[in-house]
FIRO-237694 format. One record per atom (N, C-alpha, C): atom name; x, y, z. Coordinates in steps of 0.02 Angstrom, whole numbers, plus 50000, padded with zeros to 5 digits. Each point is the difference from the previous one (the first is absolute). Layout:
N
[CA, [X, Y, Z]];
...
! end
This chain:
60
[N, [51039, 47197, 53598]];
[CA, [50055, 49934, 50010]];
[C, [49962, 49943, 49980]];
[N, [49978, 50006, 49956]];
[CA, [49961, 49936, 49979]];
[C, [50054, 49949, 49956]];
[N, [49987, 49945, 50010]];
[CA, [50027, 49955, 49962]];
[C, [49949, 49932, 49995]];
[N, [50047, 49969, 49930]];
[CA, [49928, 49920, 49983]];
[C, [50058, 49955, 49993]];
[N, [49981, 49960, 50041]];
[CA, [50002, 49909, 49999]];
[C, [49984, 49966, 49997]];
[N, [50024, 49969, 49937]];
[CA, [49976, 49938, 49986]];
[C, [50015, 49942, 50073]];
[N, [49937, 49947, 50005]];
[CA, [49976, 49937, 50060]];
[C, [49977, 49955, 49979]];
[N, [50034, 49923, 50036]];
[CA, [49944, 49958, 49986]];
[C, [49970, 49988, 50054]];
[N, [49930, 49989, 49992]];
[CA, [49977, 49973, 50063]];
[C, [50009, 49939, 50015]];
[N, [50006, 49991, 50060]];
[CA, [50030, 49943, 50053]];
[C, [49943, 49970, 50011]];
[N, [49924, 50000, 49952]];
[CA, [49962, 49952, 49999]];
[C, [49986, 49977, 49937]];
[N, [49969, 50033, 49943]];
[CA, [49995, 49967, 49940]];
[C, [50056, 50030, 49962]];
[N, [50058, 50030, 49998]];
[CA, [50057, 49999, 49970]];
[C, [49999, 50054, 49943]];
[N, [49938, 50020, 49995]];
[CA, [49996, 50035, 49954]];
[C, [50028, 50065, 50016]];
[N, [50056, 50041, 49923]];
[CA, [50023, 50063, 50017]];
[C, [49969, 50055, 50006]];
[N, [49999, 50056, 50059]];
[CA, [49939, 50022, 50045]];
[C, [50065, 50093, 49978]];
[N, [49977, 50037, 49974]];
[CA, [50037, 50082, 50011]];
[C, [49978, 50008, 50047]];
[N, [50052, 50043, 50067]];
[CA, [49974, 50037, 50045]];
[C, [50023, 50090, 50004]];
[N, [49959, 50026, 50001]];
[CA, [50045, 50064, 50029]];
[C, [50009, 50040, 50038]];
[N, [50064, 50008, 50028]];
[CA, [50047, 50017, 50048]];
[C, [49984, 50072, 50023]];
[N, [50010, 50019, 50037]];
[CA, [49997, 50055, 50054]];
[C, [50067, 50002, 50049]];
[N, [50047, 50038, 49953]];
[CA, [50079, 49992, 50055]];
[C, [50012, 50071, 50045]];
[N, [49951, 50024, 49987]];
[CA, [50005, 50076, 50028]];
[C, [49994, 49980, 50084]];
[N, [49927, 49937, 50010]];
[CA, [50013, 49977, 50113]];
[C, [50050, 49964, 50010]];
[N, [50036, 49996, 49969]];
[CA, [50055, 49950, 50044]];
[C, [49977, 49948, 49998]];
[N, [50049, 49961, 50031]];
[CA, [49968, 49904, 50029]];
[C, [49923, 50014, 49996]];
[N, [49977, 49934, 49960]];
[CA, [49959, 49982, 50033]];
[C, [49960, 49926, 49985]];
[N, [49963, 49988, 50045]];
[CA, [49959, 49916, 49975]];
[C, [49938, 50005, 50016]];
[N, [49965, 49986, 49963]];
[CA, [49943, 49998, 49977]];
[C, [49939, 49956, 49952]];
[N, [49941, 49984, 50011]];
[CA, [49981, 49953, 49953]];
[C, [49961, 50030, 49945]];
[N, [49989, 49931, 49956]];
[CA, [49974, 50057, 49948]];
[C, [49971, 49916, 49968]];
[N, [49947, 50006, 49972]];
[CA, [49957, 49946, 49958]];
[C, [50028, 49976, 49938]];
[N, [50018, 49964, 49994]];
[CA, [50008, 49952, 49903]];
[C, [49969, 50033, 49944]];
[N, [49991, 50028, 49961]];
[CA, [49970, 50037, 49959]];
[C, [49968, 49915, 49954]];
[N, [50048, 49963, 49989]];
[CA, [49956, 49938, 49980]];
[C, [49955, 49965, 50042]];
[N, [50046, 49970, 50048]];
[CA, [49966, 49943, 50050]];
[C, [49942, 50043, 50065]];
[N, [50027, 50048, 50016]];
[CA, [49984, 50039, 50054]];
[C, [50013, 49986, 50070]];
[N, [50055, 49951, 49992]];
[CA, [50041, 49970, 50064]];
[C, [50029, 50069, 50020]];
[N, [50006, 50006, 50092]];
[CA, [50055, 50046, 50041]];
[C, [50068, 49986, 49975]];
[N, [50036, 50070, 50000]];
[CA, [50065, 49990, 49971]];
[C, [50025, 50031, 50039]];
[N, [50047, 49987, 50039]];
[CA, [50058, 50042, 50071]];
[C, [50038, 50045, 49940]];
[N, [50007, 50060, 50004]];
[CA, [50056, 50027, 49959]];
[C, [50044, 50056, 50030]];
[N, [50064, 49969, 50000]];
[CA, [50037, 50026, 50060]];
[C, [50075, 50059, 49937]];
[N, [50004, 50074, 50023]];
[CA, [50019, 50040, 49978]];
[C, [50052, 50025, 50026]];
[N, [50035, 49980, 49974]];
[CA, [50079, 50052, 50039]];
[C, [50034, 50029, 49957]];
[N, [50024, 50075, 50022]];
[CA, [50028, 50058, 49973]];
[C, [50053, 50011, 50035]];
[N, [50045, 50022, 49959]];
[CA, [50076, 50020, 50018]];
[C, [50018, 50040, 49946]];
[N, [50002, 50086, 49998]];
[CA, [50014, 50040, 49987]];
[C, [49941, 49999, 49898]];
[N, [50076, 49970, 49969]];
[CA, [49955, 50002, 49928]];
[C, [50012, 49919, 49980]];
[N, [50000, 49946, 50050]];
[CA, [49982, 49949, 49987]];
[C, [49948, 49967, 50029]];
[N, [49971, 49943, 49978]];
[CA, [49935, 49971, 50040]];
[C, [50005, 49940, 49978]];
[N, [49970, 49953, 50053]];
[CA, [49958, 49927, 49976]];
[C, [49960, 50006, 50027]];
[N, [49965, 49948, 49956]];
[CA, [49925, 49975, 50034]];
[C, [50000, 49925, 49979]];
[N, [49957, 49965, 50040]];
[CA, [50004, 49939, 50068]];
[C, [49910, 49970, 49984]];
[N, [49976, 49941, 49967]];
[CA, [49944, 50008, 50007]];
[C, [50019, 49912, 49995]];
[N, [49915, 50014, 50074]];
[CA, [50005, 49913, 50018]];
[C, [49916, 49975, 50031]];
[N, [49999, 49952, 49987]];
[CA, [49920, 49985, 50034]];
[C, [50005, 50003, 50068]];
[N, [49928, 50015, 50000]];
[CA, [49954, 50032, 50059]];
[C, [50079, 49947, 50065]];
[N, [49983, 49931, 50007]];
[CA, [50009, 49970, 50019]];
[C, [50066, 49958, 49998]];
[N, [50037, 50028, 49978]];
[CA, [50068, 49981, 49978]];
[C, [50049, 50013, 50055]];
! end
């Protein structure tokens, strides 16, 4: 169950695309922005067919 989601980097403001694996359930992980290379905290919440993604800076 892979989905793609566009998000805005909390540091540089660029639109970036994330590939999300919904089969693993709720997750929190850190990935570097592909544009500015700063660490972004991803919080993925799943509820059946519904899901939401929150992104924030590491120190926010």
